[in-house]
N, CA, C and O atoms as CSV, one atom per row, in Angstrom:
chain,resi,resn,atom,element,x,y,z
A,1,MET,N,N,4.482,120.038,41.616
A,1,MET,CA,C,5.040,118.698,40.598
A,1,MET,C,C,3.716,118.159,40.331
A,1,MET,O,O,2.872,117.872,41.179
A,2,ARG,N,N,3.569,117.993,38.430
A,2,ARG,CA,C,2.691,117.104,37.865
A,2,ARG,C,C,2.927,115.928,38.111
A,2,ARG,O,O,3.986,115.420,37.740
A,3,PHE,N,N,1.697,115.019,39.005
A,3,PHE,CA,C,1.841,113.707,38.580
A,3,PHE,C,C,1.526,112.974,37.043
A,3,PHE,O,O,2.055,111.961,36.587
A,4,ILE,N,N,0.470,113.858,36.409
A,4,ILE,CA,C,-0.034,113.367,34.897
A,4,ILE,C,C,0.557,114.056,33.543
A,4,ILE,O,O,0.849,115.240,33.377
A,5,THR,N,N,0.634,113.148,32.774
A,5,THR,CA,C,1.588,113.996,32.154
A,5,THR,C,C,0.485,114.834,30.829
A,5,THR,O,O,-0.677,114.692,31.210
A,6,PRO,N,N,0.515,115.381,29.880
A,6,PRO,CA,C,-0.412,116.314,29.048
A,6,PRO,C,C,-1.420,114.905,28.575
A,6,PRO,O,O,-2.570,114.617,28.904
A,7,ARG,N,N,-0.553,114.286,27.776
A,7,ARG,CA,C,-1.319,112.909,26.988
A,7,ARG,C,C,-2.827,112.034,27.970
A,7,ARG,O,O,-3.993,111.743,27.704
A,8,LYS,N,N,-1.831,111.888,29.245
A,8,LYS,CA,C,-2.819,111.563,30.058
A,8,LYS,C,C,-4.339,112.359,31.046
A,8,LYS,O,O,-5.445,112.007,31.456
A,9,ALA,N,N,-3.720,113.228,31.039
A,9,ALA,CA,C,-5.198,114.238,31.139
A,9,ALA,C,C,-5.627,114.338,30.149
A,9,ALA,O,O,-6.836,114.367,30.383
A,10,ALA,N,N,-5.446,114.452,28.689
A,10,ALA,CA,C,-6.059,114.209,27.794
A,10,ALA,C,C,-6.940,113.064,27.947
A,10,ALA,O,O,-8.112,113.229,28.285
A,11,THR,N,N,-6.743,112.601,27.855
A,11,THR,CA,C,-8.081,110.739,27.804
A,11,THR,C,C,-8.414,110.419,29.211
A,11,THR,O,O,-8.891,109.386,29.681
A,12,GLY,N,N,-7.997,111.725,29.886
A,12,GLY,CA,C,-8.645,110.868,31.058
A,12,GLY,C,C,-8.161,110.183,32.128
A,12,GLY,O,O,-8.645,110.429,33.232
A,13,LEU,N,N,-7.036,109.124,31.984
A,13,LEU,CA,C,-6.196,108.864,32.835
A,13,LEU,C,C,-5.491,108.744,33.830
A,13,LEU,O,O,-4.282,108.841,33.619
A,14,GLY,N,N,-5.853,108.542,34.985
A,14,GLY,CA,C,-4.980,109.370,36.179
A,14,GLY,C,C,-3.749,108.138,36.323
A,14,GLY,O,O,-3.628,107.172,35.570
A,15,SER,N,N,-3.067,108.401,37.261
A,15,SER,CA,C,-1.647,107.599,37.619
A,15,SER,C,C,-1.489,105.957,37.714
A,15,SER,O,O,-0.436,105.322,37.651
A,16,ALA,N,N,-2.715,105.491,37.868
A,16,ALA,CA,C,-3.318,103.930,38.014
A,16,ALA,C,C,-3.575,103.430,36.714
A,16,ALA,O,O,-3.301,102.270,36.405
A,17,ARG,N,N,-4.251,104.509,35.689
A,17,ARG,CA,C,-4.430,104.041,34.479
A,17,ARG,C,C,-5.865,103.819,34.625
A,17,ARG,O,O,-6.473,104.061,33.582
A,18,SER,N,N,-6.748,103.352,35.805
A,18,SER,CA,C,-8.246,102.571,35.929
A,18,SER,C,C,-9.493,103.914,36.442
A,18,SER,O,O,-10.696,104.132,36.295
A,19,GLY,N,N,-8.379,104.518,37.059
A,19,GLY,CA,C,-9.544,105.351,38.076
A,19,GLY,C,C,-10.393,105.735,37.838
A,19,GLY,O,O,-11.391,105.280,38.397
A,20,THR,N,N,-10.528,106.751,36.919
A,20,THR,CA,C,-11.386,107.165,35.951
A,20,THR,C,C,-12.262,106.045,35.981
A,20,THR,O,O,-13.198,106.117,36.777
A,21,GLN,N,N,-12.149,104.961,35.236
A,21,GLN,CA,C,-13.339,103.937,34.863
A,21,GLN,C,C,-13.671,103.766,35.507
A,21,GLN,O,O,-14.878,103.998,35.575
A,22,ASP,N,N,-12.959,103.156,36.727
A,22,ASP,CA,C,-13.310,102.479,38.024
A,22,ASP,C,C,-14.718,103.787,38.086
A,22,ASP,O,O,-15.887,103.437,37.920
A,23,HIS,N,N,-14.514,104.558,38.221
A,23,HIS,CA,C,-15.044,105.863,39.502
A,23,HIS,C,C,-16.818,105.891,38.626
A,23,HIS,O,O,-17.932,105.801,39.142
A,24,TRP,N,N,-16.436,106.043,37.239
A,24,TRP,CA,C,-17.580,105.929,36.455
A,24,TRP,C,C,-18.392,104.446,36.230
A,24,TRP,O,O,-19.556,104.567,35.849
A,25,PHE,N,N,-17.910,103.127,36.421
A,25,PHE,CA,C,-18.004,102.026,36.728
A,25,PHE,C,C,-19.490,102.290,37.874
A,25,PHE,O,O,-20.690,102.021,37.810
A,26,MET,N,N,-18.476,103.033,38.984
A,26,MET,CA,C,-19.519,102.482,40.170
A,26,MET,C,C,-20.175,103.399,39.932
A,26,MET,O,O,-21.290,102.879,39.964
A,27,THR,N,N,-20.409,104.927,39.595
A,27,THR,CA,C,-21.340,105.580,39.527
A,27,THR,C,C,-22.455,105.190,38.263
A,27,THR,O,O,-23.354,105.964,37.935
A,28,VAL,N,N,-22.300,104.274,37.823
A,28,VAL,CA,C,-23.357,104.071,36.543
A,28,VAL,C,C,-24.092,103.165,37.236
A,28,VAL,O,O,-25.317,103.262,37.169
A,29,THR,N,N,-23.436,102.012,38.110
A,29,THR,CA,C,-23.866,100.699,38.951
A,29,THR,C,C,-24.836,101.236,40.185
A,29,THR,O,O,-25.835,100.588,40.496
A,30,ALA,N,N,-24.412,102.685,40.989
A,30,ALA,CA,C,-24.911,103.146,41.942
A,30,ALA,C,C,-26.487,103.733,41.399
A,30,ALA,O,O,-27.514,103.747,42.078
A,31,CYS,N,N,-26.344,104.147,40.145
A,31,CYS,CA,C,-27.882,104.894,39.422
A,31,CYS,C,C,-28.469,103.839,39.055
A,31,CYS,O,O,-29.593,103.647,39.520
A,32,ALA,N,N,-27.923,102.898,38.169
A,32,ALA,CA,C,-28.783,102.060,38.422
A,32,ALA,C,C,-29.388,101.185,39.434
A,32,ALA,O,O,-30.565,100.877,39.245
A,33,LEU,N,N,-28.755,100.702,40.537
A,33,LEU,CA,C,-29.316,100.634,41.547
A,33,LEU,C,C,-30.339,101.552,42.751
A,33,LEU,O,O,-31.016,101.228,43.726
A,34,VAL,N,N,-30.053,102.656,42.151
A,34,VAL,CA,C,-31.208,103.646,42.858
A,34,VAL,C,C,-32.696,103.046,42.399
A,34,VAL,O,O,-33.633,102.776,43.150
A,35,LEU,N,N,-32.635,102.905,40.823
A,35,LEU,CA,C,-33.178,102.415,40.113
A,35,LEU,C,C,-34.114,100.753,40.799
A,35,LEU,O,O,-35.255,100.410,41.107
A,36,LEU,N,N,-33.254,100.392,40.762
A,36,LEU,CA,C,-33.597,98.967,41.185
A,36,LEU,C,C,-34.051,98.715,42.414
A,36,LEU,O,O,-35.078,98.037,42.448
A,37,THR,N,N,-33.664,99.006,43.286
A,37,THR,CA,C,-34.069,99.239,44.889
A,37,THR,C,C,-35.255,99.314,45.589
A,37,THR,O,O,-35.677,98.868,46.656
A,38,PRO,N,N,-35.830,100.252,44.367
A,38,PRO,CA,C,-37.114,100.387,44.986
A,38,PRO,C,C,-37.808,99.381,44.371
A,38,PRO,O,O,-38.504,98.674,45.100
A,39,ALA,N,N,-37.771,99.094,42.891
A,39,ALA,CA,C,-37.696,98.024,42.429
A,39,ALA,C,C,-38.238,96.940,43.254
A,39,ALA,O,O,-39.397,96.595,43.482
A,40,PHE,N,N,-37.346,96.587,43.560
A,40,PHE,CA,C,-36.759,95.333,44.114
A,40,PHE,C,C,-37.461,94.883,45.137
A,40,PHE,O,O,-37.802,93.702,45.211
A,41,MET,N,N,-37.909,96.252,46.518
A,41,MET,CA,C,-38.178,96.040,47.495
A,41,MET,C,C,-40.110,96.055,47.237
A,41,MET,O,O,-40.737,95.457,48.111
A,42,LEU,N,N,-40.668,96.498,46.468
A,42,LEU,CA,C,-41.784,95.958,46.142
A,42,LEU,C,C,-41.925,95.020,45.389
A,42,LEU,O,O,-43.059,94.579,45.577
A,43,VAL,N,N,-41.091,94.103,44.157
A,43,VAL,CA,C,-41.485,93.043,44.303
A,43,VAL,C,C,-40.984,91.957,46.123
A,43,VAL,O,O,-41.582,90.941,46.476
A,44,ILE,N,N,-40.248,92.365,46.609
A,44,ILE,CA,C,-40.429,91.127,47.619
A,44,ILE,C,C,-41.394,91.876,48.621
A,44,ILE,O,O,-41.962,91.123,49.412
A,45,ALA,N,N,-41.650,93.072,48.720
A,45,ALA,CA,C,-43.124,93.619,49.536
A,45,ALA,C,C,-44.467,92.329,48.996
A,45,ALA,O,O,-44.826,91.382,49.696
A,46,CYS,N,N,-44.893,92.597,47.875
A,46,CYS,CA,C,-45.496,91.404,47.506
A,46,CYS,C,C,-45.811,90.126,47.455
A,46,CYS,O,O,-46.887,89.527,47.452
A,47,ALA,N,N,-44.186,89.649,47.397
A,47,ALA,CA,C,-44.051,88.239,47.807
A,47,ALA,C,C,-44.267,87.619,48.842
A,47,ALA,O,O,-44.252,86.390,48.913
A,48,ILE,N,N,-44.593,88.717,50.174
A,48,ILE,CA,C,-44.332,87.960,51.814
A,48,ILE,C,C,-45.785,87.663,52.061
A,48,ILE,O,O,-46.767,88.378,51.862
A,49,GLY,N,N,-45.696,86.428,52.547
A,49,GLY,CA,C,-46.935,86.092,53.024
A,49,GLY,C,C,-47.104,84.740,52.275
A,49,GLY,O,O,-47.686,83.862,52.911
A,50,LEU,N,N,-46.711,84.461,51.102
A,50,LEU,CA,C,-46.889,83.493,49.913
A,50,LEU,C,C,-46.698,82.334,50.015
A,50,LEU,O,O,-45.643,82.201,50.635
A,51,SER,N,N,-47.150,81.304,49.740
A,51,SER,CA,C,-46.983,79.941,50.116
A,51,SER,C,C,-45.818,79.731,49.390
A,51,SER,O,O,-45.507,80.542,48.518
A,52,GLN,N,N,-44.851,78.366,49.718
A,52,GLN,CA,C,-43.989,78.121,48.476
A,52,GLN,C,C,-44.605,77.745,46.663
A,52,GLN,O,O,-44.129,77.929,45.543
A,53,ALA,N,N,-45.451,77.349,47.023
A,53,ALA,CA,C,-46.038,77.029,45.623
A,53,ALA,C,C,-46.616,78.591,45.099
A,53,ALA,O,O,-46.938,78.680,43.914
A,54,GLY,N,N,-46.715,79.535,45.786
A,54,GLY,CA,C,-47.152,80.816,45.323
A,54,GLY,C,C,-46.345,81.716,44.751
A,54,GLY,O,O,-46.553,82.384,43.739
A,55,LEU,N,N,-44.962,81.688,45.798
A,55,LEU,CA,C,-44.012,82.294,45.660
A,55,LEU,C,C,-42.454,81.653,44.524
A,55,LEU,O,O,-41.401,82.203,44.203
A,56,VAL,N,N,-43.136,80.068,44.175
A,56,VAL,CA,C,-42.698,79.701,42.897
A,56,VAL,C,C,-43.315,80.353,41.760
A,56,VAL,O,O,-42.791,80.877,40.777
A,57,ALA,N,N,-44.584,80.212,42.101
A,57,ALA,CA,C,-45.366,81.223,40.812
A,57,ALA,C,C,-44.982,82.034,40.326
A,57,ALA,O,O,-44.698,82.089,39.129
A,58,TYR,N,N,-44.830,83.227,41.462
A,58,TYR,CA,C,-44.648,84.253,41.370
A,58,TYR,C,C,-43.565,85.051,40.603
A,58,TYR,O,O,-43.554,86.042,39.872
A,59,PHE,N,N,-42.218,83.746,41.340
A,59,PHE,CA,C,-40.699,83.994,40.620
A,59,PHE,C,C,-40.802,83.846,39.510
A,59,PHE,O,O,-40.181,84.575,38.737
A,60,GLY,N,N,-41.740,82.706,39.003
A,60,GLY,CA,C,-41.603,82.308,37.666
A,60,GLY,C,C,-42.595,83.556,36.447
A,60,GLY,O,O,-42.894,83.250,35.293
A,61,ARG,N,N,-42.841,84.552,36.933
A,61,ARG,CA,C,-43.118,85.275,36.437
A,61,ARG,C,C,-42.385,86.481,35.463
A,61,ARG,O,O,-41.715,87.151,36.249
A,62,PRO,N,N,-42.281,86.859,34.526
A,62,PRO,CA,C,-41.146,87.315,33.788
A,62,PRO,C,C,-40.861,89.191,34.977
A,62,PRO,O,O,-39.799,89.693,35.343
A,63,LEU,N,N,-41.866,89.529,35.139
A,63,LEU,CA,C,-41.385,90.881,36.000
A,63,LEU,C,C,-40.672,91.175,37.259
A,63,LEU,O,O,-40.060,92.126,37.745
A,64,PRO,N,N,-41.011,89.926,37.602
A,64,PRO,CA,C,-40.599,90.158,39.201
A,64,PRO,C,C,-38.879,89.148,38.910
A,64,PRO,O,O,-37.877,89.186,39.624
A,65,ALA,N,N,-39.066,88.480,37.846
A,65,ALA,CA,C,-37.511,87.639,38.061
A,65,ALA,C,C,-36.709,88.416,37.308
A,65,ALA,O,O,-35.507,88.353,37.563
A,66,LEU,N,N,-37.132,89.264,36.288
A,66,LEU,CA,C,-36.184,90.099,35.280
A,66,LEU,C,C,-35.774,91.344,36.759
A,66,LEU,O,O,-34.625,91.665,37.063
A,67,ILE,N,N,-36.358,91.575,37.082
A,67,ILE,CA,C,-36.542,92.587,38.565
A,67,ILE,C,C,-35.553,92.090,39.555
A,67,ILE,O,O,-34.971,93.088,39.978
A,68,THR,N,N,-35.211,91.306,39.973
A,68,THR,CA,C,-34.561,90.461,40.947
A,68,THR,C,C,-33.287,90.210,40.215
A,68,THR,O,O,-32.268,90.269,40.903
A,69,ALA,N,N,-33.182,89.998,39.216
A,69,ALA,CA,C,-32.076,89.142,38.257
A,69,ALA,C,C,-31.033,90.214,38.211
A,69,ALA,O,O,-29.832,90.029,38.409
A,70,GLY,N,N,-31.719,91.569,37.876
A,70,GLY,CA,C,-30.727,92.616,37.972
A,70,GLY,C,C,-30.545,93.046,38.779
A,70,GLY,O,O,-29.432,93.567,38.852
A,71,PHE,N,N,-31.304,93.142,39.768
A,71,PHE,CA,C,-30.953,93.701,41.356
A,71,PHE,C,C,-29.595,93.044,41.695
A,71,PHE,O,O,-28.519,93.621,41.849
A,72,ILE,N,N,-29.770,92.169,41.752
A,72,ILE,CA,C,-28.600,90.720,42.218
A,72,ILE,C,C,-26.787,90.791,41.637
A,72,ILE,O,O,-25.623,90.638,42.008
A,73,THR,N,N,-27.706,91.163,40.412
A,73,THR,CA,C,-26.465,91.049,39.089
A,73,THR,C,C,-26.064,92.192,39.336
A,73,THR,O,O,-24.894,92.221,39.717
A,74,VAL,N,N,-26.689,93.376,39.255
A,74,VAL,CA,C,-25.973,95.027,39.177
A,74,VAL,C,C,-25.201,95.252,40.762
A,74,VAL,O,O,-24.120,95.815,40.937
A,75,GLY,N,N,-25.922,94.758,41.637
A,75,GLY,CA,C,-25.595,95.013,42.999
A,75,GLY,C,C,-24.423,94.068,43.413
A,75,GLY,O,O,-23.539,94.605,44.081
A,76,MET,N,N,-24.252,92.476,43.062
A,76,MET,CA,C,-22.920,92.313,43.181
A,76,MET,C,C,-21.558,92.820,42.324
A,76,MET,O,O,-20.375,93.094,42.531
A,77,VAL,N,N,-22.289,92.775,41.494
A,77,VAL,CA,C,-20.738,93.830,39.909
A,77,VAL,C,C,-20.489,94.728,40.975
A,77,VAL,O,O,-19.362,94.857,41.454
A,78,HIS,N,N,-21.583,95.422,41.415
A,78,HIS,CA,C,-20.913,96.498,42.145
A,78,HIS,C,C,-20.049,96.468,43.500
A,78,HIS,O,O,-19.161,97.241,43.859
A,79,PHE,N,N,-20.670,95.154,44.244
A,79,PHE,CA,C,-20.058,94.732,45.599
A,79,PHE,C,C,-18.463,94.280,44.799
A,79,PHE,O,O,-17.464,94.678,45.398
A,80,ILE,N,N,-18.347,93.868,44.129
A,80,ILE,CA,C,-17.380,93.096,43.880
A,80,ILE,C,C,-16.444,94.318,43.498
A,80,ILE,O,O,-15.390,94.453,44.121
A,81,LYS,N,N,-16.700,94.983,42.753
A,81,LYS,CA,C,-15.705,96.694,42.050
A,81,LYS,C,C,-15.282,97.276,43.729
A,81,LYS,O,O,-14.098,97.465,44.008
A,82,GLY,N,N,-16.186,97.476,44.570
A,82,GLY,CA,C,-15.783,98.096,45.489
A,82,GLY,C,C,-15.627,98.136,46.500
A,82,GLY,O,O,-15.767,99.049,47.314
A,83,THR,N,N,-15.086,96.414,46.650
A,83,THR,CA,C,-14.382,95.291,47.310
A,83,THR,C,C,-12.953,95.469,47.075
A,83,THR,O,O,-11.989,95.468,47.840
A,84,ARG,N,N,-13.115,95.675,45.368
A,84,ARG,CA,C,-11.763,95.154,44.665
A,84,ARG,C,C,-11.121,96.553,45.508
A,84,ARG,O,O,-10.126,96.249,46.166
A,85,VAL,N,N,-11.408,97.625,45.578
A,85,VAL,CA,C,-10.836,98.836,45.304
A,85,VAL,C,C,-10.541,99.067,47.063
A,85,VAL,O,O,-9.428,99.455,47.418
A,86,MET,N,N,-11.460,98.835,47.926
A,86,MET,CA,C,-11.290,98.449,49.382
A,86,MET,C,C,-9.825,97.890,49.791
A,86,MET,O,O,-8.912,98.353,50.476
A,87,ILE,N,N,-10.048,96.432,48.912
A,87,ILE,CA,C,-9.187,95.198,49.143
A,87,ILE,C,C,-7.289,96.147,49.092
A,87,ILE,O,O,-6.408,96.342,49.930
A,88,ASP,N,N,-7.491,96.503,47.492
A,88,ASP,CA,C,-6.317,97.697,47.126
A,88,ASP,C,C,-5.696,98.762,48.017
A,88,ASP,O,O,-4.476,98.921,48.010
A,89,ASP,N,N,-6.439,99.443,48.729
A,89,ASP,CA,C,-5.965,100.500,49.300
A,89,ASP,C,C,-5.625,99.870,50.790
A,89,ASP,O,O,-4.491,100.228,51.109
A,90,TYR,N,N,-6.341,98.915,51.967
A,90,TYR,CA,C,-5.435,98.265,52.661
A,90,TYR,C,C,-5.089,97.451,52.791
A,90,TYR,O,O,-4.828,97.044,53.923
A,91,LEU,N,N,-4.879,96.721,51.671
A,91,LEU,CA,C,-4.071,95.165,51.622
A,91,LEU,C,C,-2.799,95.273,50.951
A,91,LEU,O,O,-2.539,96.431,50.623
A,92,GLN,N,N,-1.830,94.315,50.613
A,92,GLN,CA,C,-0.533,94.144,50.439
A,92,GLN,C,C,-0.323,92.937,50.147
A,92,GLN,O,O,-0.809,92.147,50.957
A,93,HIS,N,N,0.277,92.447,49.203
A,93,HIS,CA,C,0.870,91.382,48.780
A,93,HIS,C,C,0.070,90.197,48.883
A,93,HIS,O,O,-0.993,90.382,48.290
A,94,SER,N,N,0.172,88.672,49.563
A,94,SER,CA,C,-0.376,87.622,49.275
A,94,SER,C,C,-1.906,87.993,50.035
A,94,SER,O,O,-2.970,87.615,49.544
A,95,ALA,N,N,-1.823,88.733,51.213
A,95,ALA,CA,C,-3.224,88.937,51.252
A,95,ALA,C,C,-4.154,89.969,50.490
A,95,ALA,O,O,-5.371,90.062,50.646
A,96,ARG,N,N,-3.358,90.736,49.629
A,96,ARG,CA,C,-4.310,91.356,48.664
A,96,ARG,C,C,-5.114,90.328,47.724
A,96,ARG,O,O,-6.333,90.190,47.619
A,97,LYS,N,N,-4.126,89.683,47.107
A,97,LYS,CA,C,-4.272,88.246,46.037
A,97,LYS,C,C,-5.788,87.681,46.504
A,97,LYS,O,O,-6.934,87.825,46.077
A,98,ALA,N,N,-5.050,86.833,47.809
A,98,ALA,CA,C,-6.523,86.020,48.570
A,98,ALA,C,C,-7.880,87.179,48.718
A,98,ALA,O,O,-9.068,87.004,48.447
A,99,ALA,N,N,-7.331,88.130,49.136
A,99,ALA,CA,C,-8.740,88.802,49.530
A,99,ALA,C,C,-9.975,89.533,47.977
A,99,ALA,O,O,-11.162,89.858,47.976
A,100,ILE,N,N,-9.190,89.521,47.173
A,100,ILE,CA,C,-9.229,89.999,46.084
A,100,ILE,C,C,-9.740,88.574,45.280
A,100,ILE,O,O,-10.709,88.938,44.614
A,101,ILE,N,N,-9.528,87.188,45.063
A,101,ILE,CA,C,-9.959,85.991,44.386
A,101,ILE,C,C,-10.977,86.064,45.487
A,101,ILE,O,O,-11.995,86.641,45.105
A,102,GLY,N,N,-11.027,85.620,46.859
A,102,GLY,CA,C,-12.097,85.186,47.795
A,102,GLY,C,C,-13.533,86.729,47.497
A,102,GLY,O,O,-14.690,86.329,47.624
A,103,SER,N,N,-13.413,87.846,47.243
A,103,SER,CA,C,-14.446,88.884,47.018
A,103,SER,C,C,-15.048,88.104,45.180
A,103,SER,O,O,-16.249,87.977,44.944
A,104,VAL,N,N,-14.667,87.961,44.816
A,104,VAL,CA,C,-14.890,87.792,43.125
A,104,VAL,C,C,-15.688,86.271,43.179
A,104,VAL,O,O,-16.731,86.045,42.565
A,105,ILE,N,N,-14.920,85.202,44.114
A,105,ILE,CA,C,-15.317,84.257,43.988
A,105,ILE,C,C,-16.922,83.938,44.654
A,105,ILE,O,O,-17.749,83.081,44.340
A,106,PHE,N,N,-16.960,85.229,45.901
A,106,PHE,CA,C,-17.933,84.849,46.587
A,106,PHE,C,C,-19.092,85.766,45.514
A,106,PHE,O,O,-20.265,85.481,45.271
A,107,GLY,N,N,-18.473,86.647,45.134
A,107,GLY,CA,C,-19.765,87.931,43.921
A,107,GLY,C,C,-20.273,87.036,43.131
A,107,GLY,O,O,-21.373,86.501,43.270
A,108,TRP,N,N,-19.525,86.853,42.317
A,108,TRP,CA,C,-19.982,85.609,41.416
A,108,TRP,C,C,-20.912,84.216,41.857
A,108,TRP,O,O,-22.044,83.894,41.496
A,109,ALA,N,N,-20.201,83.715,42.544
A,109,ALA,CA,C,-21.043,82.600,43.488
A,109,ALA,C,C,-22.669,83.049,43.976
A,109,ALA,O,O,-23.718,82.418,43.841
A,110,VAL,N,N,-22.463,84.114,44.462
A,110,VAL,CA,C,-23.714,84.740,44.653
A,110,VAL,C,C,-24.963,85.091,43.813
A,110,VAL,O,O,-26.141,84.938,44.137
A,111,ILE,N,N,-24.326,85.724,42.365
A,111,ILE,CA,C,-25.055,85.801,41.080
A,111,ILE,C,C,-25.010,84.066,40.665
A,111,ILE,O,O,-25.987,83.425,41.054
A,112,ALA,N,N,-24.290,83.559,40.159
A,112,ALA,CA,C,-24.796,82.258,40.023
A,112,ALA,C,C,-26.416,81.555,40.672
A,112,ALA,O,O,-27.491,81.198,40.190
A,113,ALA,N,N,-25.968,81.613,41.624
A,113,ALA,CA,C,-26.665,81.036,42.805
A,113,ALA,C,C,-28.648,81.559,42.752
A,113,ALA,O,O,-29.764,81.061,42.898
A,114,ALA,N,N,-28.104,82.614,42.500
A,114,ALA,CA,C,-29.682,83.709,42.481
A,114,ALA,C,C,-30.048,83.248,41.229
A,114,ALA,O,O,-30.891,82.356,41.137
A,115,LEU,N,N,-29.469,83.792,40.144
A,115,LEU,CA,C,-29.514,83.223,38.894
A,115,LEU,C,C,-30.243,82.244,38.208
A,115,LEU,O,O,-31.164,82.352,37.399
A,116,PHE,N,N,-29.323,80.687,38.952
A,116,PHE,CA,C,-30.240,79.551,38.889
A,116,PHE,C,C,-31.329,79.387,39.685
A,116,PHE,O,O,-32.274,78.865,39.093
A,117,ALA,N,N,-31.528,79.671,40.894
A,117,ALA,CA,C,-32.807,79.628,41.831
A,117,ALA,C,C,-33.922,80.365,41.026
A,117,ALA,O,O,-35.133,80.160,41.108
A,118,LEU,N,N,-33.369,81.131,40.348
A,118,LEU,CA,C,-34.818,82.114,39.936
A,118,LEU,C,C,-35.049,81.117,38.169
A,118,LEU,O,O,-36.136,81.174,37.596
A,119,ALA,N,N,-33.808,80.265,37.543
A,119,ALA,CA,C,-34.488,79.583,36.286
A,119,ALA,C,C,-35.263,78.384,36.979
A,119,ALA,O,O,-36.450,78.194,36.710
A,120,ARG,N,N,-34.672,77.689,37.750
A,120,ARG,CA,C,-35.145,76.901,38.502
A,120,ARG,C,C,-36.888,77.031,38.744
A,120,ARG,O,O,-37.687,76.215,38.284
A,121,MET,N,N,-37.226,78.111,39.479
A,121,MET,CA,C,-38.555,78.655,39.526
A,121,MET,C,C,-39.084,78.955,37.706
A,121,MET,O,O,-40.130,78.490,37.252
A,122,ALA,N,N,-38.514,79.451,37.234
A,122,ALA,CA,C,-38.931,79.675,35.797
A,122,ALA,C,C,-39.834,78.120,35.540
A,122,ALA,O,O,-41.010,77.766,35.624
A,123,PHE,N,N,-38.560,77.499,35.196
A,123,PHE,CA,C,-38.905,76.097,34.395
A,123,PHE,C,C,-39.692,75.451,35.209
A,123,PHE,O,O,-40.160,74.519,34.555
A,124,SER,N,N,-40.244,75.421,36.660
A,124,SER,CA,C,-41.108,74.450,37.559
A,124,SER,C,C,-42.089,75.028,37.214
A,124,SER,O,O,-42.953,74.296,36.731
A,125,THR,N,N,-42.302,76.022,37.263
A,125,THR,CA,C,-43.787,76.570,36.184
A,125,THR,C,C,-43.965,76.772,35.113
A,125,THR,O,O,-44.904,77.532,34.876
A,126,VAL,N,N,-43.387,76.361,34.240
A,126,VAL,CA,C,-43.689,75.807,32.712
A,126,VAL,C,C,-43.998,74.024,33.022
A,126,VAL,O,O,-44.866,73.549,32.290
A,127,ALA,N,N,-43.550,73.353,33.723
A,127,ALA,CA,C,-43.446,72.100,33.388
A,127,ALA,C,C,-44.798,72.153,34.273
A,127,ALA,O,O,-45.476,71.213,33.857
A,128,ILE,N,N,-45.406,72.728,35.162
A,128,ILE,CA,C,-46.818,72.577,36.182
A,128,ILE,C,C,-48.249,72.193,34.971
A,128,ILE,O,O,-49.392,72.030,35.399
């Protein structure tokens, strides 16, 4: 018995219509994280032991700030999509809706807080 019509097979859409797109999205963000994680670890390793003023100056530079922003943004978007898939698999009805809303709010709040902190450090070094 075939669950996929010939049209869906030709367009790459499965029974849920978004499985292929979700898979590719997760694959692309995972590959981006493979590149960003070592760079982020190097940025953090160079920041260890700096004073508060030194940290503000260090993350006020473009390269450490961009690597940190990219890592946190891509990582949290990957987290949001991954938790959505897990929640869809294991929860039902209103618990599913509440968990999805909570994970999306949490993910975007982390992104907003991190980008706000990086922007604040960047603009505080300009004012000095």
